[in-house]
C-alpha positions in Angstrom: 121.4 109.2 147.0 118.3 108.0 145.2 117.5 111.6 144.1 121.0 112.0 142.7 120.7 108.9 140.6 117.3 110.0 139.3 118.7 113.4 138.2 121.6 111.7 136.4 119.2 109.4 134.5 117.0 112.3 133.6 120.0 114.2 132.1 121.1 111.2 130.1 117.7 110.7 128.5 117.4 114.4 127.9 120.7 114.4 126.0 119.5 111.4 123.9 116.3 113.2 123.0 118.1 116.4 122.0 120.3 114.4 119.6 117.2 112.7 118.1 115.4 116.0 117.5 118.4 117.6 115.9 118.9 114.7 113.5 115.3 114.7 112.6 115.3 118.5 111.9 118.5 118.4 109.8 120.9 121.0 111.0 122.1 123.3 108.1 125.8 123.0 107.6 126.0 119.4 108.8 126.9 117.1 105.9 124.0 115.0 104.9 122.8 112.8 102.0 121.3 115.6 99.9 121.4 119.2 98.8 120.2 121.4 101.7 118.3 124.6 100.9 119.3 126.9 103.8 116.5 129.3 102.9 113.6 126.8 102.6 115.0 124.4 105.3 114.6 121.3 103.3 116.5 118.7 101.3 116.4 119.6 97.6 117.9 116.6 95.9 118.9 113.1 96.9 122.4 111.7 97.2 124.0 111.1 93.8 122.7 114.3 92.2 125.2 116.5 94.0 126.7 117.6 97.2 126.3 121.4 97.1 123.6 123.9 98.1 121.9 125.9 95.4 122.2 129.3 96.9 122.1 131.6 93.8 122.5 131.8 90.1 126.2 131.1 90.3 127.4 128.0 92.1 131.2 127.7 91.9 131.9 124.5 93.8 135.0 123.9 91.7 136.6 127.2 92.8 137.2 128.6 89.4 136.2 132.2 90.1 137.2 134.9 92.5 134.6 136.4 94.8 134.5 139.6 92.7 134.0 137.6 89.5 131.3 135.5 91.1 129.5 138.6 92.3 129.7 140.2 88.8 128.3 137.1 87.2 125.6 136.9 89.8 124.5 140.5 88.9 124.4 139.6 85.2 122.2 136.6 85.9 119.9 138.8 88.0 119.6 141.2 85.1 118.7 138.5 82.7 116.0 137.3 85.2 114.6 140.8 85.4 114.5 141.4 81.7 113.3 138.1 80.4 111.8 136.2 83.4 114.3 133.4 82.8 116.8 132.1 85.2 120.4 131.7 83.9 122.6 129.5 86.0 126.3 128.8 86.1 127.3 125.6 88.0 130.8 124.2 88.5 131.7 121.0 90.3 134.9 119.1 90.9 133.2 115.9 89.5 129.6 115.4 88.5 130.0 111.6 88.4 129.5 109.3 85.5 127.3 109.4 82.4 126.4 112.5 80.4 126.6 115.8 82.2 123.3 116.9 80.6 121.4 114.2 82.6 123.1 115.3 85.8 122.0 118.9 85.1 118.4 117.8 84.6 118.5 115.9 87.9 119.9 118.9 89.8 117.3 121.2 88.2 114.4 118.9 89.0 115.5 118.2 92.5 116.3 121.8 93.4 113.2 123.6 92.3 115.2 125.9 90.1 113.9 128.2 87.4 111.8 131.4 87.2 108.9 131.2 89.7 106.3 132.4 87.2 107.4 130.5 84.1 109.8 127.8 85.1 112.0 129.0 82.3 115.8 128.5 82.8 119.1 127.7 81.1 122.1 126.2 82.9 125.7 126.0 81.9 127.6 123.4 84.0 131.4 122.6 84.1 132.9 119.5 85.7 136.7 119.6 86.1 137.4 115.8 86.6 136.6 114.9 83.0 136.7 118.5 81.7 133.0 118.3 80.7 130.7 121.2 79.9 126.9 121.1 79.4 124.3 123.6 78.4 120.6 122.7 79.0 117.5 124.7 78.5 114.3 124.3 80.6 110.7 125.3 80.1 110.0 128.1 77.6 113.8 128.9 77.3 114.2 125.8 75.1 112.7 127.8 72.2 115.4 130.4 72.5 118.2 127.9 73.0 117.9 125.7 69.9 120.5 123.1 69.0 122.1 125.6 66.7 122.2 128.2 69.4 123.6 125.9 72.1 126.3 124.5 69.9 127.3 128.1 68.9 127.7 129.1 72.5 129.8 126.0 73.0 132.1 127.0 70.1 132.4 130.5 71.4 133.4 129.6 75.0 135.4 126.4 74.2 138.7 128.3 73.8 138.4 130.2 77.0 137.4 127.1 79.0 140.4 125.2 77.5 142.8 128.1 78.5 141.4 128.4 82.0 139.7 131.8 81.3 136.5 130.7 83.1 135.2 134.2 83.8 135.5 135.2 80.2 133.7 132.0 79.1 130.9 132.5 81.5 130.5 136.2 80.6 130.3 135.3 76.9 127.6 132.7 77.7 125.5 135.2 79.6 125.9 137.8 76.9 124.8 135.4 74.2 122.0 134.1 76.4 120.7 137.6 76.8 120.7 138.1 73.0 119.0 134.7 72.4 116.2 135.5 74.8 115.6 138.9 73.2 115.4 137.4 69.8 113.0 134.7 70.9 110.7 137.3 72.5 110.6 139.0 69.1 109.4 135.8 67.6 112.7 135.2 65.7 114.9 132.8 67.7 118.4 132.1 66.3 118.5 129.1 64.1 120.5 128.0 61.0 118.0 129.9 58.9 118.3 133.0 61.2 121.9 132.9 62.3 123.3 134.8 65.2 125.4 137.7 64.0 125.7 140.2 66.8 129.5 139.7 67.0 130.3 140.8 63.4 127.8 143.5 62.6 129.6 146.6 64.0 133.1 145.5 62.7 131.5 144.9 59.3 129.9 148.3 59.2 133.2 150.0 60.1 135.1 148.0 57.5 132.6 148.8 54.7 132.7 152.5 55.6 136.5 152.5 55.6 136.6 150.9 52.1 134.1 153.3 50.6 136.0 156.3 52.0 139.3 155.0 50.7 137.8 154.3 47.2 136.4 157.8 47.0 139.6 159.5 48.1 141.7 157.4 45.7 139.5 158.3 42.8 139.8 162.0 43.6 143.6 161.9 43.9 144.0 159.9 40.6 141.9 162.4 38.8 144.0 165.3 40.0 147.2 163.5 39.0 145.9 162.7 35.5 144.9 166.4 35.0 148.4 167.5 35.8 150.1 165.2 33.3 150.2 167.0 29.8 152.3 164.4 28.1 150.7 162.1 25.6 151.5 158.4 26.1 152.7 156.5 23.0 151.7 153.0 22.1 155.2 151.6 21.5 158.8 152.2 22.6 159.9 153.0 19.1 157.8 156.1 19.0 160.2 157.7 21.5 163.3 157.2 19.3 164.5 159.5 16.6 164.5 158.0 13.1 167.9 156.4 12.1 169.4 156.7 15.6 169.3 152.9 16.4 170.0 149.8 14.3 169.6 146.2 15.5 171.8 143.7 13.8 171.3 140.6 15.9 168.6 139.4 18.3 168.7 136.4 20.6 166.9 135.0 23.7 169.1 133.7 26.5 167.7 131.5 29.4 169.4 132.8 32.6 167.7 131.3 35.6 165.8 128.1 36.6 163.5 128.2 39.6 161.5 125.3 41.0 159.0 125.8 43.8 158.0 122.8 45.9 155.2 122.7 48.4 154.8 119.9 51.0 151.6 117.9 50.6 149.6 118.1 53.9 149.5 114.8 55.7 146.0 113.4 56.3 145.2 112.4 59.8 142.3 110.4 61.1 140.8 111.3 64.4 140.5 108.5 66.9 137.9 107.8 69.5 139.2 110.3 72.0 137.3 113.2 73.6 138.3 116.4 71.8 135.8 119.2 71.3 133.1 117.0 69.8 129.6 118.0 71.0 126.5 115.9 71.7 123.1 117.4 71.4 119.6 116.3 72.1 116.2 118.1 72.2 117.1 120.4 75.1 120.8 120.1 75.8 124.3 120.1 74.4 127.5 118.7 76.1 131.1 118.3 75.2 134.7 118.3 76.4 137.1 121.2 76.8 
């Protein structure tokens, strides 16, 4: 009987110690007060920064993408990392909290050890669905490539797709422009107001100019052929085409037949209130706005 009680007490204390060890180690997958890195086995950020694990370049906690779309974007981000040694991130969340989303992004970045291992260079586009916020922040050497002009231009380009719910198209456009920005910065000519981004209109402009030149040359040739086939000599006035004495004008009057008035409504001037809208806010390294 004494041995049986001793065995029961031993099992009870063993169970308590197992629970204590597991809580101290922090089991991956068990909700905690921070961001858990499953690969490194450590907490990356304290509570208040976020409640998601940073597992790759694309973190879609808001569920805006399909698995195929997420994989495609992940591959694009990996290509940018390989070509430019800069990490390009896409983060979505149901609600980042209060304040400015740019500050939240900086906290996540600092607490998660994100960025390229060799340079620490990175850029992050974040979307929060609760307040329909978006933010774009550059880190490290990527700040040179992503100037205020460049970040606000990306915001303008993706704003329509974000508002329409075309999130994959918006993220793809962001990554495409990020690739161009980094390439220009590596050549020593980052995009600014003095050196504007023009990749989107160069090819259409070349095609349009080529078409207009071809049309002008063809029109000139056709008109010259037509003129050479016309042997008649044009007269200066209508009277030159009449025989002498065949027409006599006894009376001449001018009669007003029609009266036409065109009216155009004057556009009403409206003043924007203090609402959200698409207004952007930029600082040294980040830009944010609403969609």
